[in-house]
C-alpha positions in Angstrom: -170.1 -140.1 36.7 -170.8 -136.6 38.1 -170.7 -135.5 41.7 -170.4 -132.4 43.8 -169.1 -131.6 47.3 -171.7 -130.8 50.0 -171.3 -127.4 51.5 -169.4 -127.4 54.8 -168.6 -131.1 55.0 -166.9 -131.7 51.6 -168.7 -135.0 51.3 -169.1 -136.0 47.6 -172.7 -136.5 46.5 -173.8 -138.1 43.2 -175.4 -135.5 40.9 -179.0 -136.6 40.2 -181.2 -135.5 37.4 -183.5 -133.8 40.0 -180.6 -131.9 41.6 -179.1 -130.9 38.2 -182.4 -129.5 36.9 -183.2 -127.8 40.2 -180.0 -125.9 40.3 -180.2 -124.9 36.6 -183.7 -123.7 37.1 -182.7 -121.7 40.2 -180.0 -119.9 38.1 -182.2 -119.4 35.0 -185.2 -118.2 37.1 -183.1 -115.6 38.9 -181.9 -114.4 35.5 -185.5 -114.0 34.3 -185.3 -117.0 31.9 -187.8 -119.8 31.5 -187.6 -123.0 33.5 -186.6 -126.1 31.6 -187.3 -129.8 31.9 -185.2 -132.9 31.2 -187.1 -133.2 28.0 -185.5 -130.0 26.7 -182.1 -131.7 27.0 -183.3 -134.7 25.2 -184.5 -132.5 22.3 -181.2 -130.5 22.3 -179.1 -133.6 22.5 -180.9 -135.3 19.6 -180.6 -132.2 17.5 -176.9 -131.8 18.3 -176.0 -135.4 17.5 -178.0 -135.4 14.2 -176.5 -132.0 13.1 -173.0 -133.3 13.9 -173.6 -136.0 11.4 -174.1 -138.9 13.8 -176.1 -141.6 12.0 -179.8 -141.6 12.9 -179.6 -145.3 13.9 -176.8 -144.5 16.4 -178.9 -141.6 17.9 -181.8 -144.0 18.1 -179.8 -146.5 20.1 -178.2 -143.8 22.3 -181.6 -142.4 23.2 -183.0 -145.9 23.8 -185.8 -145.3 21.3 -187.6 -148.3 19.8 -189.2 -146.4 17.0 -188.2 -143.6 14.7 -190.3 -141.1 16.8 -187.0 -139.4 17.9 -186.8 -137.9 14.4 -189.6 -135.5 15.5 -187.1 -133.9 17.9 -184.8 -132.9 15.0 -185.2 -129.1 14.8 
């Protein structure tokens, strides 16, 4: 779904979670901000969907939760 071109060669490379978080943390660390984990995006995504009025059951399926524990992320 997401890719980027490798420097110099122009070869397209699939964007992985590791590469995405690594690059974001490079930028944020250089700006004096805290590092983040993938878990931070899970919390933010859950909150954004619930605040946008998406039904909790839909959020549960989208996040592949089997229990209602995802509701603890709702901030």
